[in-house]
C-alpha positions as YAML, in Angstrom:
chain: A
units: angstrom
residues:
- id: 1
  name: UNK
  ca: [85.92, 83.63, 94.37]
- id: 2
  name: UNK
  ca: [85.70, 79.90, 94.74]
- id: 3
  name: UNK
  ca: [84.36, 77.51, 92.11]
- id: 4
  name: UNK
  ca: [81.15, 75.61, 92.83]
- id: 5
  name: UNK
  ca: [81.03, 71.82, 93.16]
- id: 6
  name: UNK
  ca: [78.43, 69.63, 91.48]
- id: 7
  name: UNK
  ca: [77.08, 67.43, 94.29]
- id: 8
  name: UNK
  ca: [76.39, 64.54, 91.90]
- id: 9
  name: UNK
  ca: [79.70, 64.42, 89.99]
- id: 10
  name: UNK
  ca: [82.07, 66.20, 92.38]
- id: 11
  name: UNK
  ca: [83.27, 68.31, 89.45]
- id: 12
  name: UNK
  ca: [83.90, 72.05, 89.67]
- id: 13
  name: UNK
  ca: [81.99, 74.48, 87.49]
- id: 14
  name: UNK
  ca: [84.01, 77.69, 87.47]
- id: 15
  name: UNK
  ca: [81.72, 79.44, 84.97]
- id: 16
  name: UNK
  ca: [78.67, 78.87, 87.17]
- id: 17
  name: UNK
  ca: [80.61, 80.17, 90.16]
- id: 18
  name: UNK
  ca: [81.63, 83.24, 88.18]
- id: 19
  name: UNK
  ca: [78.03, 84.00, 87.28]
- id: 20
  name: UNK
  ca: [76.98, 83.72, 90.93]
- id: 21
  name: UNK
  ca: [79.75, 85.84, 92.40]
- id: 22
  name: UNK
  ca: [79.45, 88.48, 89.70]
- id: 23
  name: UNK
  ca: [75.67, 88.89, 89.82]
- id: 24
  name: UNK
  ca: [75.89, 92.14, 91.83]
- id: 25
  name: UNK
  ca: [79.50, 93.01, 91.15]
- id: 26
  name: UNK
  ca: [79.44, 96.67, 92.18]
- id: 27
  name: UNK
  ca: [77.70, 95.90, 95.47]
- id: 28
  name: UNK
  ca: [80.21, 93.13, 96.23]
- id: 29
  name: UNK
  ca: [83.19, 95.36, 95.43]
- id: 30
  name: UNK
  ca: [81.99, 98.39, 97.35]
- id: 31
  name: UNK
  ca: [80.01, 96.87, 100.22]
- id: 32
  name: UNK
  ca: [81.44, 93.43, 101.03]
- id: 33
  name: UNK
  ca: [84.98, 92.82, 99.79]
- id: 34
  name: UNK
  ca: [86.53, 94.84, 102.62]
- id: 35
  name: UNK
  ca: [85.69, 91.93, 104.95]
- id: 36
  name: UNK
  ca: [89.17, 90.60, 104.14]
- id: 37
  name: UNK
  ca: [91.26, 93.63, 105.17]
- id: 38
  name: UNK
  ca: [92.63, 92.14, 108.38]
- id: 39
  name: UNK
  ca: [93.58, 88.76, 106.93]
- id: 40
  name: UNK
  ca: [95.03, 90.30, 103.75]
- id: 41
  name: UNK
  ca: [97.40, 92.33, 105.93]
- id: 42
  name: UNK
  ca: [98.44, 89.25, 107.90]
- id: 43
  name: UNK
  ca: [99.00, 87.08, 104.83]
- id: 44
  name: UNK
  ca: [100.89, 89.73, 102.88]
- id: 45
  name: UNK
  ca: [103.33, 90.18, 105.75]
- id: 46
  name: UNK
  ca: [103.97, 86.45, 105.96]
- id: 47
  name: UNK
  ca: [104.40, 85.65, 102.26]
- id: 48
  name: UNK
  ca: [106.70, 88.61, 101.71]
- id: 49
  name: UNK
  ca: [104.66, 91.02, 99.61]
- id: 50
  name: UNK
  ca: [106.95, 93.95, 98.80]
- id: 51
  name: UNK
  ca: [108.48, 95.77, 95.84]
- id: 52
  name: UNK
  ca: [110.83, 92.87, 95.06]
- id: 53
  name: UNK
  ca: [108.22, 90.22, 94.26]
- id: 54
  name: UNK
  ca: [105.89, 89.15, 91.49]
- id: 55
  name: UNK
  ca: [102.77, 87.75, 93.11]
- id: 56
  name: UNK
  ca: [99.52, 86.06, 92.07]
- id: 57
  name: UNK
  ca: [96.14, 86.37, 93.79]
- id: 58
  name: UNK
  ca: [93.96, 83.33, 93.03]
- id: 59
  name: UNK
  ca: [90.23, 84.08, 93.15]
- id: 60
  name: UNK
  ca: [91.01, 87.79, 93.14]
- id: 61
  name: UNK
  ca: [87.40, 88.99, 92.99]
- id: 62
  name: UNK
  ca: [87.26, 92.73, 92.33]
- id: 63
  name: UNK
  ca: [90.92, 93.18, 93.17]
- id: 64
  name: UNK
  ca: [91.16, 94.39, 96.77]
- id: 65
  name: UNK
  ca: [94.11, 92.13, 97.66]
- id: 66
  name: UNK
  ca: [95.83, 93.08, 94.40]
- id: 67
  name: UNK
  ca: [95.40, 96.76, 95.22]
- id: 68
  name: UNK
  ca: [96.84, 96.28, 98.71]
- id: 69
  name: UNK
  ca: [99.82, 94.33, 97.33]
- id: 70
  name: UNK
  ca: [100.46, 96.87, 94.57]
- id: 71
  name: UNK
  ca: [100.52, 99.60, 97.24]
- id: 72
  name: UNK
  ca: [103.46, 97.70, 98.77]
- id: 73
  name: UNK
  ca: [105.21, 97.76, 95.39]
- id: 74
  name: UNK
  ca: [104.58, 94.19, 94.26]
- id: 75
  name: UNK
  ca: [104.11, 93.32, 90.59]
- id: 76
  name: UNK
  ca: [100.68, 91.69, 90.59]
- id: 77
  name: UNK
  ca: [98.64, 89.18, 88.65]
- id: 78
  name: UNK
  ca: [95.20, 87.79, 89.44]
- id: 79
  name: UNK
  ca: [92.56, 85.36, 88.21]
- id: 80
  name: UNK
  ca: [88.87, 84.92, 88.98]
- id: 81
  name: UNK
  ca: [85.89, 83.12, 87.51]
- id: 82
  name: UNK
  ca: [83.62, 86.20, 87.62]
- id: 83
  name: UNK
  ca: [84.03, 88.37, 84.54]
- id: 84
  name: UNK
  ca: [82.04, 91.22, 86.11]
- id: 85
  name: UNK
  ca: [84.37, 91.29, 89.12]
- id: 86
  name: UNK
  ca: [87.45, 91.10, 86.89]
- id: 87
  name: UNK
  ca: [86.29, 94.22, 85.04]
- id: 88
  name: UNK
  ca: [86.28, 96.09, 88.35]
- id: 89
  name: UNK
  ca: [89.63, 94.60, 89.36]
- id: 90
  name: UNK
  ca: [91.18, 95.80, 86.10]
- id: 91
  name: UNK
  ca: [89.75, 99.30, 86.58]
- id: 92
  name: UNK
  ca: [91.19, 99.38, 90.11]
- id: 93
  name: UNK
  ca: [94.58, 97.96, 89.07]
- id: 94
  name: UNK
  ca: [95.41, 99.10, 85.52]
- id: 95
  name: UNK
  ca: [99.01, 97.85, 85.69]
- id: 96
  name: UNK
  ca: [98.22, 94.29, 86.84]
- id: 97
  name: UNK
  ca: [97.93, 91.11, 84.77]
- id: 98
  name: UNK
  ca: [94.34, 90.15, 85.64]
- id: 99
  name: UNK
  ca: [92.52, 87.36, 83.81]
- id: 100
  name: UNK
  ca: [89.17, 85.57, 83.73]
- id: 101
  name: UNK
  ca: [89.59, 81.83, 84.19]
- id: 102
  name: UNK
  ca: [89.70, 78.81, 86.46]
- id: 103
  name: UNK
  ca: [92.06, 78.28, 89.37]
- id: 104
  name: UNK
  ca: [92.33, 74.67, 88.19]
- id: 105
  name: UNK
  ca: [94.03, 75.72, 84.94]
- id: 106
  name: UNK
  ca: [96.24, 78.72, 85.66]
- id: 107
  name: UNK
  ca: [97.35, 80.42, 82.42]
- id: 108
  name: UNK
  ca: [100.93, 81.11, 83.53]
- id: 109
  name: UNK
  ca: [104.17, 79.23, 83.05]
- id: 110
  name: UNK
  ca: [105.90, 77.12, 85.69]
- id: 111
  name: UNK
  ca: [107.62, 79.07, 88.48]
- id: 112
  name: UNK
  ca: [106.22, 82.44, 87.34]
- id: 113
  name: UNK
  ca: [105.61, 83.88, 90.82]
- id: 114
  name: UNK
  ca: [107.50, 84.60, 94.05]
- id: 115
  name: UNK
  ca: [104.36, 84.54, 96.21]
- id: 116
  name: UNK
  ca: [100.71, 83.46, 95.94]
- id: 117
  name: UNK
  ca: [97.66, 84.51, 97.93]
- id: 118
  name: UNK
  ca: [94.11, 83.17, 97.86]
- id: 119
  name: UNK
  ca: [91.57, 84.99, 100.01]
- id: 120
  name: UNK
  ca: [88.54, 82.79, 100.70]
- id: 121
  name: UNK
  ca: [88.79, 81.18, 97.27]
- id: 122
  name: UNK
  ca: [90.42, 77.76, 97.69]
- id: 123
  name: UNK
  ca: [88.15, 75.58, 99.82]
- id: 124
  name: UNK
  ca: [87.64, 71.92, 100.66]
- id: 125
  name: UNK
  ca: [87.68, 69.72, 97.56]
- id: 126
  name: UNK
  ca: [89.96, 72.15, 95.70]
- id: 127
  name: UNK
  ca: [93.17, 70.12, 95.93]
- id: 128
  name: UNK
  ca: [93.82, 70.41, 92.19]
- id: 129
  name: UNK
  ca: [93.92, 74.20, 92.50]
- id: 130
  name: UNK
  ca: [96.74, 73.86, 95.02]
- id: 131
  name: UNK
  ca: [98.57, 71.64, 92.54]
- id: 132
  name: UNK
  ca: [98.37, 74.43, 89.99]
- id: 133
  name: UNK
  ca: [99.52, 76.97, 92.58]
- id: 134
  name: UNK
  ca: [102.52, 74.76, 93.36]
- id: 135
  name: UNK
  ca: [103.38, 74.59, 89.64]
- id: 136
  name: UNK
  ca: [103.43, 78.36, 89.06]
- id: 137
  name: UNK
  ca: [105.23, 79.22, 92.33]
- id: 138
  name: UNK
  ca: [109.02, 79.34, 92.33]
- id: 139
  name: UNK
  ca: [110.95, 77.07, 94.73]
- id: 140
  name: UNK
  ca: [111.23, 78.81, 98.09]
- id: 141
  name: UNK
  ca: [108.12, 80.90, 97.41]
- id: 142
  name: UNK
  ca: [105.24, 81.12, 99.87]
- id: 143
  name: UNK
  ca: [101.48, 80.75, 99.59]
- id: 144
  name: UNK
  ca: [98.83, 82.09, 101.96]
- id: 145
  name: UNK
  ca: [95.22, 80.87, 102.06]
- id: 146
  name: UNK
  ca: [92.31, 82.22, 104.06]
- id: 147
  name: UNK
  ca: [88.83, 80.88, 104.83]
- id: 148
  name: UNK
  ca: [86.04, 81.38, 107.35]
- id: 149
  name: UNK
  ca: [86.73, 79.57, 110.61]
- id: 150
  name: UNK
  ca: [84.15, 77.85, 112.78]
- id: 151
  name: UNK
  ca: [85.14, 79.61, 116.00]
- id: 152
  name: UNK
  ca: [83.93, 82.82, 117.60]
- id: 153
  name: UNK
  ca: [82.94, 85.48, 116.85]
- id: 154
  name: UNK
  ca: [80.76, 84.35, 113.95]
- id: 155
  name: UNK
  ca: [78.12, 87.02, 113.44]
- id: 156
  name: UNK
  ca: [77.47, 86.06, 109.80]
- id: 157
  name: UNK
  ca: [76.48, 82.48, 110.69]
- id: 158
  name: UNK
  ca: [72.77, 83.31, 110.87]
- id: 159
  name: UNK
  ca: [72.83, 84.89, 107.43]
- id: 160
  name: UNK
  ca: [74.64, 81.94, 105.86]
- id: 161
  name: UNK
  ca: [72.17, 79.55, 107.53]
- id: 162
  name: UNK
  ca: [69.26, 81.52, 106.05]
- id: 163
  name: UNK
  ca: [70.69, 81.16, 102.56]
- id: 164
  name: UNK
  ca: [71.39, 77.46, 103.14]
- id: 165
  name: UNK
  ca: [67.83, 76.75, 104.37]
- id: 166
  name: UNK
  ca: [66.39, 78.19, 101.18]
- id: 167
  name: UNK
  ca: [68.86, 76.78, 98.66]
- id: 168
  name: UNK
  ca: [68.42, 73.59, 96.60]
- id: 169
  name: UNK
  ca: [69.67, 70.46, 98.36]
- id: 170
  name: UNK
  ca: [72.30, 69.87, 95.66]
- id: 171
  name: UNK
  ca: [73.83, 73.29, 96.36]
- id: 172
  name: UNK
  ca: [73.80, 72.70, 100.11]
- id: 173
  name: UNK
  ca: [75.68, 69.40, 99.74]
- id: 174
  name: UNK
  ca: [78.34, 71.07, 97.64]
- id: 175
  name: UNK
  ca: [78.75, 73.87, 100.18]
- id: 176
  name: UNK
  ca: [79.29, 71.37, 102.99]
- id: 177
  name: UNK
  ca: [82.25, 69.93, 101.09]
- id: 178
  name: UNK
  ca: [83.71, 73.37, 100.44]
- id: 179
  name: UNK
  ca: [83.37, 74.36, 104.10]
- id: 180
  name: UNK
  ca: [85.27, 71.28, 105.30]
- id: 181
  name: UNK
  ca: [88.41, 73.41, 105.12]
- id: 182
  name: UNK
  ca: [87.37, 75.11, 108.38]
- id: 183
  name: UNK
  ca: [88.10, 71.85, 110.20]
- id: 184
  name: UNK
  ca: [91.58, 72.08, 111.79]
- id: 185
  name: UNK
  ca: [94.12, 70.15, 109.77]
- id: 186
  name: UNK
  ca: [92.18, 69.99, 106.50]
- id: 187
  name: UNK
  ca: [93.90, 72.97, 104.85]
- id: 188
  name: UNK
  ca: [97.28, 71.80, 106.13]
- id: 189
  name: UNK
  ca: [96.78, 68.31, 104.69]
- id: 190
  name: UNK
  ca: [95.71, 69.75, 101.34]
- id: 191
  name: UNK
  ca: [98.84, 71.88, 101.15]
- id: 192
  name: UNK
  ca: [101.14, 69.03, 102.14]
- id: 193
  name: UNK
  ca: [99.53, 66.74, 99.57]
- id: 194
  name: UNK
  ca: [100.19, 69.40, 96.91]
- id: 195
  name: UNK
  ca: [103.89, 69.47, 97.80]
- id: 196
  name: UNK
  ca: [104.07, 72.44, 100.17]
- id: 197
  name: UNK
  ca: [105.55, 72.61, 103.65]
- id: 198
  name: UNK
  ca: [103.19, 74.22, 106.16]
- id: 199
  name: UNK
  ca: [104.73, 77.07, 108.17]
- id: 200
  name: UNK
  ca: [101.92, 78.56, 110.21]
- id: 201
  name: UNK
  ca: [98.20, 78.66, 110.94]
- id: 202
  name: UNK
  ca: [96.72, 81.87, 112.30]
- id: 203
  name: UNK
  ca: [93.53, 83.86, 112.65]
- id: 204
  name: UNK
  ca: [92.19, 87.38, 112.59]
- id: 205
  name: UNK
  ca: [88.78, 88.85, 113.35]
- id: 206
  name: UNK
  ca: [87.11, 90.13, 110.21]
- id: 207
  name: UNK
  ca: [84.88, 93.19, 110.59]
- id: 208
  name: UNK
  ca: [82.08, 94.41, 108.33]
- id: 209
  name: UNK
  ca: [79.97, 97.52, 108.93]
- id: 210
  name: UNK
  ca: [76.95, 98.91, 107.11]
- id: 211
  name: UNK
  ca: [74.96, 102.06, 108.02]
- id: 212
  name: UNK
  ca: [71.44, 100.61, 107.77]
- id: 213
  name: UNK
  ca: [69.37, 97.52, 107.00]
- id: 214
  name: UNK
  ca: [68.96, 98.28, 103.31]
- id: 215
  name: UNK
  ca: [72.71, 98.54, 102.72]
- id: 216
  name: UNK
  ca: [73.29, 95.43, 104.84]
- id: 217
  name: UNK
  ca: [70.84, 93.49, 102.66]
- id: 218
  name: UNK
  ca: [72.43, 94.73, 99.42]
- id: 219
  name: UNK
  ca: [75.86, 93.67, 100.68]
- id: 220
  name: UNK
  ca: [74.77, 90.22, 101.84]
- id: 221
  name: UNK
  ca: [72.70, 89.60, 98.71]
- id: 222
  name: UNK
  ca: [75.83, 90.21, 96.61]
- id: 223
  name: UNK
  ca: [77.68, 87.08, 97.79]
- id: 224
  name: UNK
  ca: [77.72, 83.92, 95.69]
- id: 225
  name: UNK
  ca: [75.83, 81.68, 98.17]
- id: 226
  name: UNK
  ca: [72.89, 84.10, 98.06]
- id: 227
  name: UNK
  ca: [72.12, 83.31, 94.42]
- id: 228
  name: UNK
  ca: [70.66, 79.77, 94.70]
- id: 229
  name: UNK
  ca: [68.46, 80.82, 97.63]
- id: 230
  name: UNK
  ca: [67.20, 83.97, 95.89]
- id: 231
  name: UNK
  ca: [66.43, 82.01, 92.73]
- id: 232
  name: UNK
  ca: [64.54, 79.32, 94.64]
- id: 233
  name: UNK
  ca: [62.74, 81.35, 97.34]
- id: 234
  name: UNK
  ca: [62.50, 84.80, 95.77]
- id: 235
  name: UNK
  ca: [64.32, 88.03, 96.55]
- id: 236
  name: UNK
  ca: [61.74, 89.57, 98.87]
- id: 237
  name: UNK
  ca: [61.38, 86.38, 100.88]
- id: 238
  name: UNK
  ca: [65.15, 86.13, 101.29]
- id: 239
  name: UNK
  ca: [65.44, 89.77, 102.26]
- id: 240
  name: UNK
  ca: [63.02, 89.19, 105.13]
- id: 241
  name: UNK
  ca: [64.83, 86.01, 106.23]
- id: 242
  name: UNK
  ca: [68.24, 87.67, 106.19]
- id: 243
  name: UNK
  ca: [67.15, 90.81, 108.01]
- id: 244
  name: UNK
  ca: [65.60, 88.68, 110.74]
- id: 245
  name: UNK
  ca: [68.80, 86.62, 110.95]
- id: 246
  name: UNK
  ca: [71.01, 89.69, 111.45]
- id: 247
  name: UNK
  ca: [68.75, 91.57, 113.88]
- id: 248
  name: UNK
  ca: [71.14, 91.05, 116.79]
- id: 249
  name: UNK
  ca: [73.93, 92.81, 114.85]
- id: 250
  name: UNK
  ca: [72.03, 96.10, 114.74]
- id: 251
  name: UNK
  ca: [73.54, 98.78, 116.95]
- id: 252
  name: UNK
  ca: [71.88, 101.56, 118.88]
- id: 253
  name: UNK
  ca: [72.46, 103.93, 115.95]
- id: 254
  name: UNK
  ca: [70.78, 101.61, 113.45]
- id: 255
  name: UNK
  ca: [74.08, 100.53, 111.87]
- id: 256
  name: UNK
  ca: [75.06, 96.88, 111.51]
- id: 257
  name: UNK
  ca: [78.41, 95.48, 112.62]
- id: 258
  name: UNK
  ca: [79.63, 91.93, 112.01]
- id: 259
  name: UNK
  ca: [82.74, 90.28, 113.45]
- id: 260
  name: UNK
  ca: [83.85, 86.86, 112.25]
- id: 261
  name: UNK
  ca: [86.56, 84.25, 112.83]
- id: 262
  name: UNK
  ca: [88.85, 84.40, 109.78]
- id: 263
  name: UNK
  ca: [91.55, 81.72, 109.52]
- id: 264
  name: UNK
  ca: [94.66, 81.52, 107.37]
- id: 265
  name: UNK
  ca: [97.46, 79.06, 106.64]
- id: 266
  name: UNK
  ca: [100.93, 79.91, 105.31]
- id: 267
  name: UNK
  ca: [103.02, 77.33, 103.42]
- id: 268
  name: UNK
  ca: [106.20, 77.24, 101.37]
- id: 269
  name: UNK
  ca: [107.27, 75.42, 98.20]
- id: 270
  name: UNK
  ca: [110.52, 73.62, 99.05]
- id: 271
  name: UNK
  ca: [113.61, 75.10, 97.47]
- id: 272
  name: UNK
  ca: [115.58, 73.08, 94.97]
- id: 273
  name: UNK
  ca: [118.32, 72.43, 97.57]
- id: 274
  name: UNK
  ca: [116.06, 71.41, 100.49]
...
Protein backbone atom coordinates (compact mmCIF):
# COMPACT_ATOMS: atom_id res chain seq x y z
CA UNK A 1 0.00 0.00 0.00
CA UNK A 2 1.06 3.57 -0.53
CA UNK A 3 3.28 5.57 1.81
CA UNK A 4 1.79 8.54 3.65
CA UNK A 5 2.95 12.12 3.06
CA UNK A 6 3.72 14.58 5.84
CA UNK A 7 1.74 17.70 4.91
CA UNK A 8 4.32 20.00 6.53
CA UNK A 9 7.54 18.55 5.08
CA UNK A 10 6.28 16.71 1.99
CA UNK A 11 8.31 13.68 3.10
CA UNK A 12 7.02 10.11 2.95
CA UNK A 13 6.72 8.01 6.09
CA UNK A 14 6.54 4.41 4.93
CA UNK A 15 6.56 2.98 8.46
CA UNK A 16 3.52 5.05 9.45
CA UNK A 17 1.76 3.92 6.28
CA UNK A 18 2.60 0.31 7.07
CA UNK A 19 1.11 0.60 10.54
CA UNK A 20 -2.10 2.08 9.11
CA UNK A 21 -2.60 -0.43 6.31
CA UNK A 22 -1.73 -3.38 8.53
CA UNK A 23 -3.96 -2.46 11.48
CA UNK A 24 -6.64 -5.02 10.50
CA UNK A 25 -4.57 -7.19 8.19
CA UNK A 26 -6.81 -10.26 8.08
CA UNK A 27 -9.91 -8.19 7.35
CA UNK A 28 -8.10 -6.32 4.57
CA UNK A 29 -6.80 -9.53 3.00
CA UNK A 30 -10.07 -11.44 3.16
CA UNK A 31 -12.68 -8.71 2.78
CA UNK A 32 -11.21 -5.85 0.73
CA UNK A 33 -8.18 -6.78 -1.38
CA UNK A 34 -10.31 -8.47 -4.05
CA UNK A 35 -11.38 -4.97 -5.17
CA UNK A 36 -8.43 -5.11 -7.59
CA UNK A 37 -9.30 -8.33 -9.46
CA UNK A 38 -10.43 -6.66 -12.68
CA UNK A 39 -7.52 -4.23 -12.97
CA UNK A 40 -4.95 -6.88 -11.99
CA UNK A 41 -6.15 -9.01 -14.90
CA UNK A 42 -5.91 -6.08 -17.31
CA UNK A 43 -2.44 -5.01 -16.16
CA UNK A 44 -1.00 -8.52 -16.12
CA UNK A 45 -2.08 -9.07 -19.72
CA UNK A 46 -0.45 -5.83 -20.83
CA UNK A 47 2.89 -6.12 -19.02
CA UNK A 48 3.36 -9.72 -20.12
CA UNK A 49 2.95 -11.74 -16.93
CA UNK A 50 3.61 -15.36 -17.86
CA UNK A 51 5.95 -18.24 -17.04
CA UNK A 52 8.90 -16.57 -18.78
CA UNK A 53 9.18 -13.48 -16.58
CA UNK A 54 10.48 -12.38 -13.21
CA UNK A 55 8.16 -9.68 -11.92
CA UNK A 56 7.91 -7.30 -8.96
CA UNK A 57 4.71 -6.04 -7.31
CA UNK A 58 5.33 -2.73 -5.53
CA UNK A 59 3.00 -2.14 -2.59
CA UNK A 60 1.98 -5.79 -2.71
CA UNK A 61 -0.26 -5.71 0.36
CA UNK A 62 -1.30 -9.23 1.35
CA UNK A 63 -0.19 -10.66 -1.97
CA UNK A 64 -3.27 -10.99 -4.19
CA UNK A 65 -1.53 -9.70 -7.33
CA UNK A 66 1.48 -11.92 -6.59
CA UNK A 67 -0.80 -14.94 -6.27
CA UNK A 68 -2.51 -14.14 -9.58
CA UNK A 69 0.86 -13.69 -11.33
CA UNK A 70 2.29 -16.88 -9.83
CA UNK A 71 -0.76 -18.75 -11.15
CA UNK A 72 0.35 -17.63 -14.63
CA UNK A 73 3.80 -19.08 -13.95
CA UNK A 74 5.72 -15.88 -13.22
CA UNK A 75 8.60 -15.80 -10.73
CA UNK A 76 7.44 -13.17 -8.26
CA UNK A 77 8.82 -10.66 -5.80
CA UNK A 78 6.97 -8.06 -3.75
CA UNK A 79 7.46 -5.27 -1.25
CA UNK A 80 5.13 -3.45 1.12
CA UNK A 81 5.38 -1.16 4.12
CA UNK A 82 2.91 -3.19 6.23
CA UNK A 83 4.62 -6.04 8.06
CA UNK A 84 1.28 -7.60 9.03
CA UNK A 85 0.18 -7.72 5.38
CA UNK A 86 3.56 -9.11 4.30
CA UNK A 87 3.15 -12.01 6.73
CA UNK A 88 -0.11 -12.92 4.97
CA UNK A 89 1.47 -12.44 1.53
CA UNK A 90 4.28 -14.83 2.45
CA UNK A 91 1.80 -17.42 3.73
CA UNK A 92 -0.15 -17.14 0.47
CA UNK A 93 2.97 -17.22 -1.74
CA UNK A 94 5.65 -19.38 -0.09
CA UNK A 95 7.89 -19.40 -3.18
CA UNK A 96 7.99 -15.62 -3.72
CA UNK A 97 10.64 -13.12 -2.64
CA UNK A 98 8.48 -10.83 -0.47
CA UNK A 99 10.00 -8.12 1.71
CA UNK A 100 9.01 -5.39 4.15
CA UNK A 101 10.34 -2.01 3.07
CA UNK A 102 9.85 1.25 1.22
CA UNK A 103 9.08 1.64 -2.47
CA UNK A 104 11.53 4.56 -2.43
CA UNK A 105 14.47 2.26 -1.65
CA UNK A 106 13.91 -1.04 -3.44
CA UNK A 107 16.29 -3.74 -2.13
CA UNK A 108 17.05 -5.29 -5.52
CA UNK A 109 19.84 -4.77 -8.01
CA UNK A 110 19.56 -2.79 -11.24
CA UNK A 111 17.59 -4.48 -14.03
CA UNK A 112 16.41 -7.36 -11.81
CA UNK A 113 12.89 -7.64 -13.27
CA UNK A 114 11.15 -8.15 -16.61
CA UNK A 115 7.89 -6.53 -15.47
CA UNK A 116 6.61 -4.40 -12.58
CA UNK A 117 3.10 -3.86 -11.25
CA UNK A 118 1.81 -1.48 -8.60
CA UNK A 119 -1.85 -1.78 -7.68
CA UNK A 120 -3.10 1.41 -6.00
CA UNK A 121 0.26 1.97 -4.32
CA UNK A 122 2.12 4.65 -6.30
CA UNK A 123 0.17 7.90 -6.08
CA UNK A 124 0.69 11.61 -6.66
CA UNK A 125 3.92 12.86 -5.10
CA UNK A 126 5.57 9.44 -5.45
CA UNK A 127 7.87 10.27 -8.36
CA UNK A 128 10.93 8.90 -6.57
CA UNK A 129 9.27 5.49 -6.35
CA UNK A 130 8.97 5.45 -10.13
CA UNK A 131 12.67 6.28 -10.35
CA UNK A 132 13.41 3.19 -8.29
CA UNK A 133 11.06 1.11 -10.43
CA UNK A 134 12.90 2.31 -13.55
CA UNK A 135 16.23 1.30 -11.98
CA UNK A 136 15.23 -2.29 -11.19
CA UNK A 137 13.36 -2.91 -14.47
CA UNK A 138 15.29 -4.27 -17.44
CA UNK A 139 15.37 -2.28 -20.69
CA UNK A 140 12.29 -3.16 -22.73
CA UNK A 141 10.36 -4.19 -19.61
CA UNK A 142 6.91 -2.84 -18.82
CA UNK A 143 5.30 -1.31 -15.74
CA UNK A 144 1.59 -1.09 -14.93
CA UNK A 145 0.11 1.26 -12.31
CA UNK A 146 -3.46 1.47 -11.07
CA UNK A 147 -5.34 4.03 -8.98
CA UNK A 148 -8.90 5.11 -8.26
CA UNK A 149 -10.31 7.30 -11.01
CA UNK A 150 -12.64 10.25 -10.53
CA UNK A 151 -15.25 9.09 -13.03
CA UNK A 152 -18.35 6.94 -12.64
CA UNK A 153 -19.33 4.67 -11.06
CA UNK A 154 -17.83 5.74 -7.74
CA UNK A 155 -19.85 4.06 -5.02
CA UNK A 156 -17.06 4.28 -2.42
CA UNK A 157 -16.87 8.08 -2.65
CA UNK A 158 -19.27 8.61 0.27
CA UNK A 159 -17.24 6.33 2.51
CA UNK A 160 -13.95 8.04 1.67
CA UNK A 161 -15.58 11.45 2.28
CA UNK A 162 -16.75 10.26 5.71
CA UNK A 163 -13.22 9.29 6.66
CA UNK A 164 -11.85 12.56 5.29
CA UNK A 165 -14.36 14.69 7.24
CA UNK A 166 -13.26 13.10 10.50
CA UNK A 167 -9.50 12.96 9.90
CA UNK A 168 -6.93 15.52 11.09
CA UNK A 169 -6.40 18.38 8.64
CA UNK A 170 -2.75 17.40 8.14
CA UNK A 171 -3.80 13.93 6.95
CA UNK A 172 -6.43 15.38 4.63
CA UNK A 173 -3.89 17.67 2.95
CA UNK A 174 -1.55 14.76 2.35
CA UNK A 175 -4.35 12.67 0.85
CA UNK A 176 -5.23 15.45 -1.60
CA UNK A 177 -1.68 15.32 -2.96
CA UNK A 178 -1.77 11.55 -3.26
CA UNK A 179 -5.10 11.63 -5.10
CA UNK A 180 -3.82 14.09 -7.70
CA UNK A 181 -2.87 11.05 -9.78
CA UNK A 182 -6.55 10.63 -10.73
CA UNK A 183 -6.27 13.80 -12.82
CA UNK A 184 -5.75 12.81 -16.49
CA UNK A 185 -2.14 13.24 -17.50
CA UNK A 186 -0.61 13.25 -14.02
CA UNK A 187 0.37 9.57 -13.99
CA UNK A 188 1.63 9.81 -17.56
CA UNK A 189 3.81 12.81 -16.74
CA UNK A 190 5.24 11.06 -13.69
CA UNK A 191 6.18 8.03 -15.75
CA UNK A 192 7.76 10.09 -18.53
CA UNK A 193 9.75 12.11 -16.00
CA UNK A 194 11.08 8.82 -14.56
CA UNK A 195 12.31 7.74 -17.99
CA UNK A 196 9.45 5.54 -19.20
CA UNK A 197 7.52 5.72 -22.44
CA UNK A 198 3.75 5.64 -21.90
CA UNK A 199 1.93 3.01 -23.97
CA UNK A 200 -1.68 3.07 -22.81
CA UNK A 201 -4.21 4.39 -20.32
CA UNK A 202 -7.26 2.29 -19.57
CA UNK A 203 -9.98 1.61 -17.03
CA UNK A 204 -12.00 -1.17 -15.50
CA UNK A 205 -14.93 -1.19 -13.09
CA UNK A 206 -13.92 -2.55 -9.71
CA UNK A 207 -16.57 -4.51 -7.80
CA UNK A 208 -16.79 -5.22 -4.08
CA UNK A 209 -19.57 -7.21 -2.39
CA UNK A 210 -20.31 -7.91 1.27
CA UNK A 211 -23.26 -9.90 2.68
CA UNK A 212 -24.35 -7.46 5.41
CA UNK A 213 -23.64 -4.14 7.10
CA UNK A 214 -21.35 -5.58 9.76
CA UNK A 215 -19.05 -7.20 7.21
CA UNK A 216 -19.14 -4.05 5.07
CA UNK A 217 -18.02 -1.98 8.06
CA UNK A 218 -15.21 -4.42 8.94
CA UNK A 219 -13.96 -4.29 5.35
CA UNK A 220 -14.07 -0.51 5.06
CA UNK A 221 -12.53 -0.01 8.50
CA UNK A 222 -9.53 -2.11 7.40
CA UNK A 223 -8.24 0.42 4.83
CA UNK A 224 -5.40 2.79 5.67
CA UNK A 225 -7.40 6.05 5.36
CA UNK A 226 -9.80 4.80 8.05
CA UNK A 227 -7.13 4.91 10.76
CA UNK A 228 -6.73 8.69 11.28
CA UNK A 229 -10.51 9.16 11.36
CA UNK A 230 -11.08 6.29 13.80
CA UNK A 231 -8.32 7.58 16.07
CA UNK A 232 -9.71 11.12 16.06
CA UNK A 233 -13.48 10.52 16.09
CA UNK A 234 -13.77 7.08 17.68
CA UNK A 235 -14.66 3.70 16.19
CA UNK A 236 -18.38 3.72 17.00
CA UNK A 237 -18.84 7.23 15.66
CA UNK A 238 -17.08 6.30 12.41
CA UNK A 239 -19.08 3.11 12.06
CA UNK A 240 -22.30 5.13 12.15
CA UNK A 241 -20.95 7.69 9.66
CA UNK A 242 -19.78 5.03 7.21
CA UNK A 243 -22.96 2.96 7.37
CA UNK A 244 -25.01 6.07 6.65
CA UNK A 245 -22.69 6.94 3.76
CA UNK A 246 -23.11 3.52 2.11
CA UNK A 247 -26.87 3.14 2.65
CA UNK A 248 -27.62 3.51 -1.06
CA UNK A 249 -25.38 0.51 -1.85
CA UNK A 250 -27.56 -1.89 0.14
CA UNK A 251 -29.49 -4.30 -2.05
CA UNK A 252 -32.91 -5.83 -1.56
CA UNK A 253 -31.31 -8.88 0.06
CA UNK A 254 -29.38 -6.80 2.61
CA UNK A 255 -26.05 -7.30 0.84
CA UNK A 256 -23.83 -4.37 -0.18
CA UNK A 257 -22.38 -3.95 -3.66
CA UNK A 258 -19.90 -1.26 -4.70
CA UNK A 259 -18.72 -0.45 -8.22
CA UNK A 260 -15.90 2.01 -8.81
CA UNK A 261 -13.91 3.62 -11.62
CA UNK A 262 -10.46 1.99 -11.55
CA UNK A 263 -7.80 3.48 -13.86
CA UNK A 264 -4.46 2.11 -15.01
CA UNK A 265 -1.49 3.25 -17.08
CA UNK A 266 1.00 0.99 -18.89
CA UNK A 267 4.52 2.20 -19.72
CA UNK A 268 7.78 0.73 -20.97
CA UNK A 269 11.45 1.28 -20.12
CA UNK A 270 13.21 2.04 -23.42
CA UNK A 271 15.44 -0.71 -24.70
CA UNK A 272 19.16 -0.12 -24.98
CA UNK A 273 18.87 0.18 -28.80
CA UNK A 274 15.87 2.55 -28.92
